[in-house]
N, C-alpha and C positions, 0 to 999 in steps of 0.2 A: 901686944896688940894682935887680935885673932884674924885670921885670913879666912875668906869664903871658901867652903868645899864644895860649892855647886858647880857641877862640871858644865863646861861650854857646850852650847847646843851645836849639833852637827849642822853642815850646809844642807839646806833643803828640808830639815826636821821642823814640823810644826811646833810653834811654841805652846806650852801648856799641855802637851800630850806625848804619848809615845811615838817612835817612828812607825808610820804605816796606819796609824789609828785615824779612823774617819770621823768627821764631825757629824753629830745628830742633825737630821733635817729640821729646818726651821718649822715652827708651829704653823705659821701662815702658809706655808707650802703645803702642808698636810691638809689644812682646811680648804684651800683653793681645789686641790686635787679631789677631795672628798665631795665638795660641792658640785665640781663638774661631772663627777660619777653619778651622783644623785640626780642631777638634771638629765643626764643621758638616760638613766634607767626610767625615769618619769616619762620622758618623751618616746622611748622606744617600746615601753610596755604595751601601749594600745596597739602598736603596730604587730607586735608579736602575737598579741591575743586575736587579732584579725586574721593573721596568717593561719593559725591554728584553727580558728572558727570556720574558715573556708573549707576545711576538710570534715566538719561536723555535720550530723544530721540536722535538720531545720529545727526540730523541737529541743535541741540541747544547746543552741547558741546563746539564748536568753535565759538559760536555767539558772535558778538561784538555789544554793550559792553557785557562782561561777566556777567553771573548771577549765583548765587549759586543754586537756585532751578529752575527746568525746568517745562514746562507746564504740565507734567504728570509725575507720579512715575512708571517707568517700571522695575518690578521685573523679566520680561521676559528677560532682557539683561543677567542675570547670568545663564539662561537656554540655551538661544541661543548660548553662548560661546561654549558649548559642541556639538552643532550641525554645527556650522559654521567651526570649525577646530577640528581635533582629540585631543582635549585638555585633555581628560582622559589619552591618551597615553603620553602626555607631562608630566602630573603630575606623573604617574607611574614611568617613566624613571627617572625623577628628584629625586624622593624618593629613587629609588634603587641605583642610581649613588651616591647621597649624603650620604645614609647610608653606602654603601660599602666604599666610601672614608673616612668617619669617623672612621670606623673599622681599615682600613688600616693605617691611619695617627696615631691613637692611639697606635697601636701596635708598629710601627716603631719609632715614637717620644719617647715613654716611655722607650723602650729598648736603643735607642741611647742616650737619656738624662741621663739614668742611667750609661751607659758606660763613657760618658764624665764628669758626675758630681760626681760619687761615686768610680769609679774604677781608679787605678793608673797604667798607661802603657806608654811606651816610646813614645814621640811625641803627646801625648794627646792634649796639649794646642795648638800646631802648627796646628794640624788637624782640631781643633775646630775653630780657627780663620779662616782658609781657608773655612771651612764650612760656617761660618757666612758670609763670603765674597759673597756668592751666593745670599744673600738678596739684594744686590745692583744691581743685574742683572734684568732688566725689563722683565716681562713675554712675551712682544711682541718681544723681541730680541731671545727668546728660541723657538718661535713657529716653524719656519722653520726647525731648526735641530731636534726638537722633532717630527715634522711630518715625516721627513726622517726616523728617528728611528722607528716610528710606521710602516712606509711601510716596513722597513727591518724585523720587527717582524711579519708582516702580520696582524697587528692589526687595520688598518684603517676601520672605519665604524663598529667597535665593542665596546662593553661595556668596555672592558679592556683599550681601548684608552681613555675613558672618566674618568676612575678611577686612573689608576696608574701613568701617567707621572707627576702629581702634587702632589703625596701622599708623596714624599720624600723631604720635604722642611726643611730648617733651622730654621724656626720660631717655629714649634712644638718642635723640639729638644731643642731649647734655653729655651722655656718656662718650659719644663719638667726638664732640667737641673738646671734651677734656683730654682725650687721649691724642687728638691731632695737635693740640697746643703743646704737647710735650715732645713733638718730633722737631729736631733741630731745623732752623730755617735756612741753614746753609745748604741742605739738600734741595730745598725749593729754589734758592738762588742759582745753584749750579744748573737746575734744569731749565731756568729761564735763560741763562747764558747760552745753553744749547739750542735755544729757540722754541722751547715748549711753552704752550699757553697754559692757562688755568686748568682747563679740562684735561689736557694731556698730562700735566703734572699731577693731577689728582689720581688719574687712572694708572699711570706708569711709576709714580715715586711714592705718593702718600698712601694709596689704598693697599698696596702689597705690604706695607708695614703694619697695617691695622688689623691683623689676623687675630691676635689675642682679644681686642676689643670688640671685634665682630662676633667672636666665639661667645663671649659673655652675654652680648645682646641677643644673639640667637637662642641661647638657652633660656634667658629670661622670657623672651617673646614666645618660644614654643611652650613653655610652661603656662604662661597666661591664656594663650589660645586653647590649649589642651584642658585646662581646668575651669574655663569660662562656663558658667551656667546661667546666670541672670539673663544675659543678652540673647543667646540662642533660645532660651525659654520664651522670650517675648517676640522675637522676629521670625521664628520658625512656626509654621502652622502644621504641617504634616511631620510629626516627629520620626515616623517610620521611614521616611525618604531622606530627610536632611537633619535628622536628629544627631547630636554629638554625644560623647561619652558621658559627660555629667548628667545629660537628660536620660540617657540609657540606664545610668545607675538608679535614678529615681523611678525608672518603670518598674522596678522590682517591689515597689511599695504601692499596693491598690487598696480598694476598699474592703477587699476580703482579707487583707493583712499583708505582712512583709515577709518575703522569703529571705530571711537574714543569711542563710547559708549561700544562696546564690548571689546575693549583694556583696558578701564579703569575697566570694570567689571572683566576681567582676571586678571589684575594687583592686585586687591583687593583680589581675591582668591588666587593668588600666595603669598601673604603676610601673609595669616593666619597661615600656619605651622611655619613660622620663629617667628611669635609673640607668639604662643603658647610655642614654644620651649624656648624662652628667659624667658617668665614668669614662666615656670615650673622649670627652673634651675636657677632662680634668686639669691636664697640664696648662691648656690654654685658658682656662678659667682662672686659675691661680695668678698667671702672669697678667692677664687682663684686668683682673680686680686690682692688682698691685700697681699697674701703670695707668689706670684710667680715672683715678680720682675716688674709686669706691673703697679703697683699702684703709680710710681713715687718716690719710696724710693731707 
């Protein structure tokens, strides 16, 4: 009777391979990484071309065939932006409208989210469902009734018309409600035992814990106001006084043609504040998305 001469495997040695031999990556993992890389290149390529076009002479931006680099590097495009159009006014107005909109949205959404998520009152869930239903109405449908309302208030061509109409949305309320519902009720009960009412509990206990959710809502709101084009185009009459950045970007296209070099440079300038904001609040954004119901859980 013959005996097996196969040596016993050493502890920790992988079966079917030599000690220290690494397994080949799975085909699905390689395909997934390749797909993500391809998608990143597709999305980043226009941005890279826009950045390089901002330094080209105007006649070379739309040249065929396109080239990444121009015949000269024109830093002057970024200074000419501010002389070709009142771009400083556009930036100032966008900052003012965006920051004011963020403040109003945070106050309204935090208080409404607390009322819907932590307080018990008759018809709360019914009203919340109806409130969420407004998310299915496109903004374009509301433009005409909202403009008529602004005329009735006498707010046409004012900063109020740029800030308040879109400050009372269901998205912010839903976001804050989902975050507040994840806070342990024991904290609220302990505050009641200490004699705190609903308002004091909200200001002293609940709101200090909502920093990540408020950061997420602030970034989304700032981006919405900063990139808004249709509503300022309708409600503002004198663009040189109360025009915002999206309207300012359109001002580089006239009947005589488009200054593509200046428009690209202005677009890069308009992106800088949003990039800085996202980088500064990156940690809060990740935590807020994970704990407020936007992380897919």
